[in-house]
C-alpha positions in Angstrom: 79.0 85.9 111.9 80.6 84.6 115.2 81.1 81.0 114.4 84.9 80.7 114.7 87.5 79.9 117.3 89.3 82.6 119.1 93.1 82.2 118.9 95.1 84.9 120.7 98.1 84.6 122.9 100.8 86.9 124.3 104.1 85.8 122.9 107.8 86.9 123.2 109.0 89.4 120.6 111.8 87.8 118.6 113.4 88.4 115.2 111.0 85.8 113.8 108.0 87.2 115.6 108.0 91.0 115.1 105.2 93.5 115.8 103.5 95.0 112.7 101.4 98.1 112.3 98.1 97.9 114.3 99.4 95.0 116.5 98.9 95.2 120.3 102.0 94.8 122.6 102.3 95.1 126.3 104.9 95.4 129.0 105.3 96.2 132.7 106.2 99.5 134.0 109.2 99.1 136.4 109.4 101.3 139.4 112.1 100.6 142.0 112.9 97.3 140.3 109.3 96.1 140.8 106.8 95.4 138.1 103.9 97.8 138.8 101.5 98.6 135.9 100.7 96.4 132.9 100.7 98.8 129.9 99.3 98.0 126.5 100.4 99.8 123.4 99.2 100.0 119.8 101.9 99.7 117.1 101.4 102.9 115.0 104.3 102.3 112.7 107.5 100.3 112.0 110.4 102.3 110.7 113.5 100.4 109.9 114.1 98.5 113.1 112.2 100.9 115.3 108.6 100.6 116.5 106.4 103.6 117.1 104.0 102.7 120.0 101.1 104.6 121.5 100.0 103.9 125.0 96.4 102.6 124.9 95.7 101.1 128.4 97.1 100.8 131.8 96.1 97.7 133.8 93.4 97.0 131.3 91.8 100.4 131.6 91.8 102.3 128.3 93.2 105.8 128.1 91.2 108.6 126.4 92.8 109.7 123.2 94.2 112.9 124.7 95.9 110.9 127.5 97.8 108.6 125.1 101.5 109.0 124.6 103.7 108.0 121.7 107.1 106.4 122.1 109.8 104.9 119.9 111.5 101.6 120.8 114.2 99.6 119.0 113.8 95.8 118.8 116.5 95.5 121.5 114.5 97.9 123.7 111.3 95.9 123.3 113.2 92.7 124.2 115.1 94.2 127.1 111.9 95.5 128.6 110.2 92.1 128.0 107.5 93.3 125.8 104.9 90.7 124.6 103.1 90.7 121.3 99.4 89.7 121.1 99.5 87.0 118.4 95.9 87.2 117.4 95.0 84.9 114.6 91.2 85.3 115.1 91.1 88.0 112.5 87.8 89.3 113.8 88.5 93.0 114.4 86.1 94.0 111.6 83.3 92.4 113.6 84.0 94.4 116.8 81.3 96.9 117.7 82.7 100.4 118.4 79.7 101.6 120.5 77.4 100.1 123.1 74.5 100.6 120.8 76.2 98.5 118.1 77.0 95.8 120.7 73.4 95.7 121.8 72.1 95.3 118.2 74.5 92.5 117.6 73.5 90.7 120.7 69.8 91.2 119.9 70.3 89.6 116.4 72.1 86.6 117.9 69.2 85.6 120.2 66.2 83.5 119.1 62.7 85.1 119.3 61.8 82.6 122.0 64.9 83.7 124.1 63.9 87.3 123.6 60.4 86.6 124.9 61.9 84.9 128.0 64.2 87.8 128.6 61.2 90.3 128.3 59.7 88.6 131.4 62.8 88.9 133.5 63.8 91.6 135.9 67.5 92.6 135.8 68.4 90.4 138.8 67.0 87.3 137.1 68.6 88.1 133.7 71.9 88.9 135.4 71.8 85.6 137.3 70.7 83.5 134.3 72.8 85.1 131.6 75.4 87.7 132.7 76.8 86.7 136.0 77.1 83.0 135.2 79.8 83.9 132.7 78.2 82.8 129.5 77.0 86.1 128.1 79.6 88.2 129.9 82.4 86.0 128.8 81.1 85.9 125.2 81.0 89.7 125.2 84.5 89.9 126.5 85.8 87.4 124.0 84.0 88.2 120.8 83.8 92.0 121.2 87.5 92.1 121.8 87.5 93.6 125.3 90.6 91.6 126.2 92.2 92.1 122.8 92.2 95.9 122.2 88.7 97.1 121.5 89.3 100.4 123.4 86.6 102.3 121.4 83.9 100.1 122.8 85.3 100.3 126.3 85.5 104.1 126.2 81.9 104.3 124.9 80.6 102.9 128.2 79.4 105.5 130.6 80.7 103.8 133.8 83.0 104.8 136.6 85.5 102.0 136.5 86.3 100.8 132.9 87.7 97.3 132.6 86.6 94.3 130.5 84.5 92.8 133.3 82.6 96.0 134.1 82.1 96.8 130.4 80.7 93.4 129.7 78.3 93.8 132.6 77.3 97.2 131.4 76.6 95.9 127.8 74.6 93.0 129.3 72.5 95.5 131.2 72.0 97.7 128.2 71.0 94.6 126.2 68.4 93.6 128.8 67.2 97.2 129.1 66.8 97.4 125.3 64.6 94.2 125.3 62.5 95.4 128.2 62.0 98.9 126.7 61.2 97.4 123.3 58.5 95.2 124.9 57.0 98.3 126.5 56.9 100.2 123.3 55.4 97.4 121.2 
């Protein structure tokens, strides 16, 4: 299910490389001639040479649906404001979990029974040190669950104070560990 190479890069928007519906684009908010906030947009539609964009995240923090604004840009406007297009050839969005519960189930099914048994014996600090904090599991979650590539549904499903890709991957790691430990207790 996850045996593929990720291939996603931010590229310049040109006549040869135009955003399409459901693509992710980003730009900087400019205040007093200074780049301040990195804003990510979802391309809702392309009408003639205009692009209908919806604000999805500011500085990597997803916006709740009612906070999202829709704007219309021409190709010239996108280029003038130095928008970048996420050229994502991974084609894995259908594998992205939308909820923490789905993410935990996917992780559980990826681990071998012997690994699950080892995790059952760990407290959170040991698990975090051995799996989450060393980057392997957290990095895997950020990459393959699309936390850096627009999986705003999963990010917003996390009940944490500061939503960003790193905190969300740690939260999912904790929920995964907790699921295993709770499952051990109930068996």
